[in-house]
BAFI-3210 file (N, C-alpha, C; in Angstrom, 3 decimals, decimal comma, padded with zeros to 6 digits):
// residues 189
n [1|2|3|4|5|6|7|8|9|10|11|12|13|14|15|16|17|18|19|20|21|22|23|24|25|26|27|28|29|30|31|32|33|34|35|36|37|38|39|40|41|42|43|44|45|46|47|48|49|50|51|52|53|54|55|56|57|58|59|60|61|62|63|64|65|66|67|68|69|70|71|72|73|74|75|76|77|78|79|80|81|82|83|84|85|86|87|88|89|90|91|92|93|94|95|96|97|98|99|100|101|102|103|104|105|106|107|108|109|110|111|112|113|114|115|116|117|118|119|120|121|122|123|124|125|126|127|128|129|130|131|132|133|134|135|136|137|138|139|140|141|142|143|144|145|146|147|148|149|150|151|152|153|154|155|156|157|158|159|160|161|162|163|164|165|166|167|168|169|170|171|172|173|174|175|176|177|178|179|180|181|182|183|184|185|186|187|188|189]
n.u [000,910|001,905|003,902|002,561|001,225|003,346|004,599|002,588|002,710|005,316|005,017|003,184|004,697|006,583|005,224|004,403|006,689|007,752|005,984|006,873|009,300|008,564|007,073|008,993|010,601|008,821|008,631|011,217|011,200|009,885|011,617|013,506|015,665|017,841|015,988|012,741|009,851|006,494|006,097|007,481|005,801|004,108|004,095|002,905|000,619|-002,489|-004,213|-007,240|-010,153|-010,170|-009,545|-007,177|-005,655|-004,545|-002,095|-002,341|-005,014|-006,207|-005,436|-003,965|-000,949|002,032|005,076|006,149|008,692|012,122|012,949|010,713|007,677|004,308|001,280|-001,935|-004,893|-008,061|-009,951|-009,799|-009,740|-008,264|-005,874|-004,104|-003,871|-002,555|-000,295|000,775|000,950|003,011|005,161|005,582|006,362|009,092|010,525|012,002|011,129|009,990|006,873|005,004|002,383|-000,159|-002,690|-004,194|-002,437|-000,021|003,538|006,486|009,572|012,459|015,299|018,925|020,646|022,483|025,596|025,528|022,679|022,322|023,597|021,983|019,604|020,369|020,644|017,874|016,753|018,275|017,031|014,570|014,958|015,769|013,375|011,973|013,512|012,972|010,310|010,269|011,712|009,903|007,711|009,224|009,442|006,789|006,171|007,843|006,813|004,292|005,216|006,260|004,126|002,515|004,415|004,085|001,569|001,627|001,413|003,454|006,873|009,871|011,993|010,910|009,972|012,538|013,735|012,086|012,443|015,015|014,670|013,036|014,946|016,606|014,899|014,281|017,051|017,459|015,348|016,088|018,491|017,548|016,446|018,576|019,976|018,446|018,608|021,182|021,254|019,601|021,021|023,206|022,123|021,031|023,529|024,875|026,110]
n.v [-001,169|001,394|001,666|001,945|004,379|006,186|005,609|006,569|009,194|009,864|009,300|011,194|013,535|013,288|013,456|016,027|017,386|016,784|018,203|020,762|020,943|020,372|022,858|024,810|024,224|024,932|027,566|028,399|028,101|030,312|032,257|034,439|033,581|033,759|033,291|033,404|032,509|031,495|030,713|032,529|034,576|033,667|034,287|036,788|038,947|040,792|043,818|043,625|045,080|045,689|043,328|041,010|039,304|036,345|036,670|034,847|034,036|035,919|036,395|034,875|033,684|033,402|032,201|033,320|033,661|033,054|035,272|036,637|037,458|037,128|038,519|038,129|039,630|038,671|040,339|043,535|045,833|045,517|045,786|048,033|047,693|045,160|045,897|047,651|045,802|044,130|045,850|046,583|044,155|041,976|041,361|042,669|043,337|045,226|046,149|046,685|047,776|047,217|047,855|045,585|043,461|042,665|042,980|041,646|042,012|039,972|040,894|040,186|038,981|040,964|040,924|041,776|041,690|038,961|037,981|039,295|037,733|035,172|035,654|035,965|033,347|031,878|032,749|032,083|029,233|029,031|029,718|027,336|025,419|026,402|025,723|022,934|022,403|023,489|021,451|019,207|020,223|020,281|017,616|016,561|017,680|016,423|013,763|013,918|014,661|012,235|010,591|011,814|011,368|008,554|006,854|006,022|004,830|005,928|005,078|004,332|006,983|008,103|006,620|007,335|009,969|010,089|009,019|010,928|013,016|011,992|011,954|014,594|015,699|014,423|015,610|018,306|018,080|017,512|019,759|021,565|020,511|020,953|023,880|024,361|023,644|025,514|027,775|027,379|027,452|030,148|031,587|030,792|031,956]
n.w [-000,030|001,008|-000,963|-003,453|-003,073|-003,120|-005,579|-007,102|-006,433|-007,277|-010,158|-010,830|-010,351|-012,453|-014,719|-014,349|-014,313|-016,948|-018,271|-017,586|-018,835|-021,603|-021,830|-021,469|-023,785|-025,668|-025,307|-025,887|-028,767|-029,416|-029,434|-031,317|-034,008|-036,772|-038,733|-040,236|-038,584|-037,840|-035,175|-033,754|-033,122|-031,314|-028,509|-028,477|-027,426|-028,132|-027,574|-027,986|-028,479|-025,550|-024,522|-023,754|-026,183|-027,939|-030,631|-032,510|-032,552|-033,823|-036,263|-039,342|-039,491|-041,361|-043,019|-045,771|-046,969|-046,348|-044,664|-043,911|-042,405|-042,443|-041,663|-041,488|-040,536|-039,432|-039,091|-040,443|-038,934|-036,843|-037,347|-036,653|-033,699|-033,725|-034,806|-032,790|-030,788|-031,544|-031,900|-029,280|-028,111|-027,226|-029,420|-031,377|-033,877|-036,705|-037,631|-040,763|-042,723|-045,351|-045,248|-045,383|-044,880|-042,467|-042,487|-041,635|-041,616|-041,029|-039,688|-040,222|-037,328|-035,228|-033,509|-030,797|-030,462|-030,575|-028,191|-026,354|-026,887|-026,029|-023,354|-022,904|-023,441|-021,528|-019,224|-019,695|-019,537|-016,843|-015,501|-016,138|-014,743|-012,299|-012,181|-012,343|-009,885|-008,034|-008,358|-007,195|-004,565|-003,800|-004,042|-002,113|000,228|000,181|000,842|003,312|004,713|004,609|005,864|008,406|008,872|009,435|007,325|005,775|006,189|007,449|006,126|003,680|002,977|002,640|000,436|-001,520|-001,624|-002,496|-005,109|-006,284|-006,345|-008,145|-010,532|-010,634|-011,311|-013,726|-015,344|-015,289|-016,438|-019,046|-019,843|-019,806|-021,998|-024,037|-023,782|-024,337|-027,120|-028,297|-027,632|-029,203|-031,660|-031,777|-031,658|-034,057|-036,983]
ca.u [000,003|002,594|004,672|001,580|001,059|004,834|004,642|001,461|003,292|006,564|004,533|002,572|005,734|007,382|004,317|004,376|008,039|007,708|005,191|007,746|010,290|007,800|006,672|010,379|010,977|007,862|008,997|012,518|010,609|009,363|012,632|013,964|016,942|017,897|015,003|011,288|009,002|005,284|006,303|008,123|004,800|003,137|003,844|002,384|-000,887|-003,118|-005,189|-008,449|-011,401|-010,146|-009,311|-005,810|-006,042|-003,270|-002,099|-002,634|-006,496|-006,714|-004,783|-003,193|000,479|002,820|006,276|006,313|009,973|013,004|013,230|009,651|006,565|003,266|000,163|-003,159|-005,995|-009,408|-010,731|-008,903|-009,886|-007,588|-004,369|-003,348|-003,553|-001,618|000,939|001,212|001,355|004,228|006,177|005,760|007,059|010,547|011,079|012,785|010,562|009,202|005,827|004,617|001,102|-000,511|-004,122|-004,660|-001,609|001,123|004,689|007,596|010,990|013,212|016,695|020,094|020,960|023,769|026,187|024,812|021,225|022,547|023,826|020,657|018,628|020,874|020,134|016,528|016,627|018,625|016,146|013,344|015,451|015,744|011,952|011,516|014,074|012,088|009,019|010,541|012,047|008,516|007,200|009,988|009,107|005,319|006,146|008,513|005,929|003,414|005,775|006,431|002,729|002,407|005,017|003,630|000,158|001,927|001,079|004,685|007,816|010,971|012,932|010,097|010,082|013,890|013,894|011,145|013,144|016,276|014,097|012,502|015,962|017,003|013,913|014,428|018,218|017,196|014,558|016,870|019,483|016,966|016,384|020,004|020,542|017,515|019,014|022,521|020,900|019,083|022,078|024,109|021,254|021,045|024,901|025,453|026,033]
ca.v [000,087|002,552|001,773|002,533|005,938|006,710|005,378|007,617|010,601|009,938|009,422|012,426|014,351|012,991|014,142|017,546|017,949|016,792|019,440|021,997|020,831|020,878|024,290|025,519|023,985|025,533|028,900|028,595|028,162|031,692|033,306|034,608|033,289|034,487|032,737|033,737|031,330|031,859|030,427|033,735|035,554|033,073|035,081|038,170|039,111|042,083|044,326|043,625|045,607|045,574|042,065|040,587|038,162|035,962|037,123|033,712|033,939|037,151|036,472|033,909|033,991|032,661|032,755|033,051|033,796|032,775|036,329|037,476|036,851|037,982|038,513|038,492|039,628|038,115|041,606|044,443|047,042|045,101|045,939|048,909|046,901|044,050|046,474|048,075|044,674|043,563|046,751|046,613|042,868|042,262|040,595|043,626|043,261|046,365|045,869|047,448|047,115|047,865|048,035|044,186|042,415|043,067|042,404|041,610|041,634|039,486|041,056|039,576|039,362|041,543|040,013|042,216|041,080|037,440|038,005|039,423|036,534|034,041|036,009|035,621|032,036|031,443|033,340|031,120|027,841|029,188|029,602|025,911|024,785|026,662|024,972|021,567|022,445|023,389|020,004|018,472|020,742|019,802|016,118|016,228|018,046|015,368|012,744|014,302|014,564|010,877|010,046|012,311|010,574|007,199|006,125|005,404|004,891|007,011|004,403|004,576|008,315|008,412|006,026|008,114|011,311|009,691|008,642|012,318|013,791|011,555|012,561|016,180|015,877|014,101|016,710|019,639|017,745|017,593|021,258|022,136|020,011|022,007|025,214|024,413|023,651|026,806|028,896|027,223|028,094|031,683|032,076|030,374|032,995]
ca.w [-000,057|000,799|-002,256|-004,322|-002,851|-003,358|-007,105|-007,674|-006,253|-008,292|-011,460|-011,085|-010,456|-013,448|-015,704|-014,141|-014,562|-018,249|-018,720|-017,369|-020,035|-022,763|-021,840|-021,823|-025,125|-026,596|-025,075|-026,730|-030,176|-029,747|-029,439|-032,734|-034,510|-037,831|-039,705|-040,029|-038,213|-037,305|-033,579|-033,001|-032,473|-030,270|-027,073|-028,730|-027,063|-028,661|-026,874|-028,879|-027,814|-024,196|-023,988|-024,289|-027,053|-028,521|-031,899|-033,450|-032,436|-034,515|-037,608|-039,833|-039,619|-042,254|-043,426|-047,151|-047,280|-045,102|-043,738|-044,069|-041,758|-042,900|-040,520|-042,161|-039,586|-039,836|-038,853|-040,816|-038,041|-035,732|-037,880|-035,759|-032,464|-033,982|-034,983|-031,645|-029,762|-032,175|-031,479|-027,754|-027,694|-026,931|-030,360|-032,196|-035,212|-037,017|-038,610|-041,789|-043,383|-046,619|-045,029|-045,500|-044,391|-041,621|-042,867|-040,644|-042,051|-040,057|-040,014|-039,678|-035,987|-034,944|-032,279|-029,608|-030,300|-030,273|-026,888|-025,613|-027,050|-025,303|-021,949|-022,727|-023,558|-020,264|-018,242|-019,709|-018,878|-015,417|-015,177|-016,398|-013,534|-010,968|-012,265|-011,915|-008,410|-007,383|-008,369|-006,381|-003,269|-003,578|-003,729|-000,913|001,368|000,447|001,513|004,811|005,217|004,610|007,067|009,923|009,256|009,708|006,252|005,318|007,101|007,135|005,084|002,365|002,513|002,206|-000,731|-002,551|-001,725|-003,525|-006,488|-006,664|-006,784|-009,544|-011,427|-010,800|-011,913|-015,312|-016,182|-015,422|-017,473|-020,369|-020,174|-020,104|-023,406|-024,978|-023,742|-025,208|-028,435|-028,686|-027,628|-030,559|-032,901|-031,755|-031,873|-035,181|-037,971]
c.u [000,978|003,331|003,788|001,323|002,274|004,871|003,724|002,297|004,434|006,093|003,902|003,654|006,471|006,539|004,471|005,737|008,348|007,156|006,134|008,733|009,820|007,602|007,934|010,622|010,001|008,248|010,305|012,175|010,444|010,405|013,337|015,384|017,000|016,733|013,514|010,471|007,691|005,255|006,851|006,952|003,764|002,878|003,080|000,964|-001,475|-004,176|-006,444|-009,652|-011,479|-009,714|-007,984|-006,005|-004,728|-003,335|-002,650|-004,196|-007,147|-006,417|-004,182|-001,757|001,257|004,230|006,621|007,891|010,808|013,139|011,978|008,538|005,382|002,030|-001,070|-004,315|-007,294|-010,216|-009,783|-009,111|-008,870|-005,855|-003,509|-003,025|-002,535|-000,208|001,579|001,718|002,765|005,519|006,610|006,401|008,421|011,290|012,107|012,428|009,812|008,198|005,571|003,306|000,612|-002,107|-004,734|-003,688|-000,388|002,235|005,713|008,974|011,808|014,639|017,715|020,208|022,250|024,388|025,728|023,353|021,258|022,632|022,714|019,599|018,940|020,493|018,629|016,163|017,184|017,627|014,745|013,709|015,342|014,432|011,433|012,375|013,462|010,965|009,270|010,855|010,775|007,637|007,877|009,488|007,640|005,432|006,642|007,527|004,854|003,908|005,860|005,156|002,275|003,094|004,611|002,038|000,427|001,743|002,170|005,858|008,919|011,814|012,164|010,366|011,585|014,354|013,043|011,956|014,304|015,646|013,761|013,767|016,605|016,286|014,232|015,881|018,137|016,344|015,345|017,915|018,821|016,851|017,482|020,520|019,581|017,995|020,381|022,232|020,430|020,137|023,039|023,325|021,219|022,497|025,535|025,137|026,098]
c.v [001,246|002,760|002,317|003,890|006,691|006,702|006,308|008,884|010,785|010,057|010,635|013,559|014,372|013,663|015,630|018,179|017,776|017,839|020,714|022,001|021,319|022,333|025,293|025,404|024,671|027,172|029,407|028,887|029,759|032,835|033,292|034,295|033,972|034,121|033,224|032,489|031,824|031,453|031,601|034,749|034,875|033,806|036,410|038,229|040,699|042,465|044,714|043,847|045,362|044,367|041,610|039,342|037,635|036,260|036,075|033,565|035,011|037,097|035,138|034,359|033,034|033,122|032,320|033,012|033,427|033,988|037,414|036,818|037,751|037,707|038,951|038,427|039,255|039,434|042,770|045,534|046,801|045,345|046,940|048,298|045,879|044,618|047,019|046,939|044,205|044,646|046,781|045,134|042,921|041,280|041,354|043,511|044,595|046,125|046,912|046,862|047,828|047,988|046,712|043,265|043,190|042,353|042,543|041,340|041,204|039,687|040,197|039,932|039,890|040,636|040,364|041,692|039,751|037,319|038,139|038,453|035,356|034,468|035,593|034,292|031,381|031,706|032,309|029,652|027,983|029,033|028,015|025,155|025,077|025,946|023,564|021,358|022,519|022,097|019,266|018,997|020,267|018,530|015,920|016,521|017,005|014,198|012,818|014,083|012,957|010,244|010,534|011,571|009,215|006,444|005,277|005,619|005,744|006,408|004,692|006,088|008,760|007,864|006,864|009,585|011,165|009,647|010,140|013,061|013,408|012,022|013,971|016,429|015,595|015,113|018,001|019,372|017,836|019,102|021,989|021,620|020,945|023,433|025,415|024,330|024,839|027,862|028,649|027,825|029,505|032,162|031,854|031,579|032,572]
c.w [000,026|-000,421|-003,332|-004,263|-003,400|-005,021|-007,614|-007,629|-007,205|-009,598|-011,834|-011,171|-011,694|-014,631|-015,379|-014,569|-016,201|-019,004|-018,690|-018,459|-021,177|-022,814|-022,248|-023,176|-026,132|-026,520|-025,910|-028,094|-030,553|-029,613|-030,680|-032,950|-035,712|-038,787|-039,079|-039,597|-037,505|-035,777|-033,147|-032,401|-031,646|-028,938|-027,281|-028,379|-027,674|-027,868|-027,877|-028,222|-026,291|-023,577|-024,553|-025,001|-027,855|-030,114|-032,859|-033,567|-033,310|-035,970|-038,092|-039,996|-040,460|-042,570|-045,065|-047,788|-046,150|-044,046|-043,637|-043,253|-042,226|-041,791|-041,145|-041,071|-040,164|-039,778|-039,208|-039,945|-036,939|-036,156|-036,958|-034,397|-032,609|-034,003|-033,679|-030,878|-030,310|-031,791|-030,110|-027,219|-027,662|-028,185|-031,365|-033,621|-035,462|-038,072|-039,585|-042,525|-044,415|-046,509|-044,990|-044,517|-043,464|-042,155|-041,814|-041,316|-040,974|-040,445|-039,539|-038,172|-035,786|-033,721|-030,993|-029,244|-030,008|-028,828|-025,937|-025,771|-026,252|-023,800|-021,931|-022,701|-022,033|-019,214|-018,419|-019,345|-017,491|-014,830|-015,280|-015,255|-012,384|-010,956|-011,783|-010,493|-007,490|-007,208|-007,371|-004,917|-002,988|-003,087|-002,272|000,273|001,397|000,888|002,870|005,462|005,426|005,804|008,500|010,092|009,547|008,546|005,563|006,232|006,772|006,082|003,601|001,913|002,045|000,740|-001,817|-002,720|-002,710|-004,924|-007,086|-007,036|-008,016|-010,752|-011,800|-011,606|-013,411|-015,825|-016,167|-016,382|-018,980|-020,749|-020,322|-021,458|-024,370|-024,928|-024,532|-026,736|-028,904|-028,628|-028,927|-031,701|-032,980|-032,043|-033,356|-036,335|-039,400]
res [x|x|x|x|x|x|x|x|x|x|x|x|x|x|x|x|x|x|x|x|x|x|x|x|x|x|x|x|x|x|x|x|x|x|x|x|x|x|x|x|x|x|x|x|x|x|x|x|x|x|x|x|x|x|x|x|x|x|x|x|x|x|x|x|x|x|x|x|x|x|x|x|x|x|x|x|x|x|x|x|x|x|x|x|x|x|x|x|x|x|x|x|x|x|x|x|x|x|x|x|x|x|x|x|x|x|x|x|x|x|x|x|x|x|x|x|x|x|x|x|x|x|x|x|x|x|x|x|x|x|x|x|x|x|x|x|x|x|x|x|x|x|x|x|x|x|x|x|x|x|x|x|x|x|x|x|x|x|x|x|x|x|x|x|x|x|x|x|x|x|x|x|x|x|x|x|x|x|x|x|x|x|x|x|x|x|x|x|x]
***
């Protein structure tokens, strides 16, 4: 019985940590490298009639050329709000529109901008690590609670904590591998 509870806690922790890694990987995709990708605009939210709305809900985003993104709004009245949201984002892109489509030329990255983007990616990775550690902390507190209620012994608690630490180290290692790959991609000229 105690081992089932511990296994349940550990499998729940593994799922939550995997979600944190996936979320960080998804966030990495939104950081601009030298190529145009619709994923760059996924973090952009637009003030659309007083409500913050994800850009991808308001427009079709495509990359017709390697250095060009186009944003075709479903509602042409939202073009100004879309331009404003892109300008205010940390992407460093400057929109232009012809009344129907917003065009974003993706410039070559300067060395200075590459270094800034590496800092952004490292910050996103640290947020992922914090999320993983928060999962560990929650499960540790659940284990202590089970021990104080007498449902598991201290040996079981210790074994579970060791397993949890191994799991935490593995997930942080996965995140570090993703971070290193993204840094290489950004710094590649």
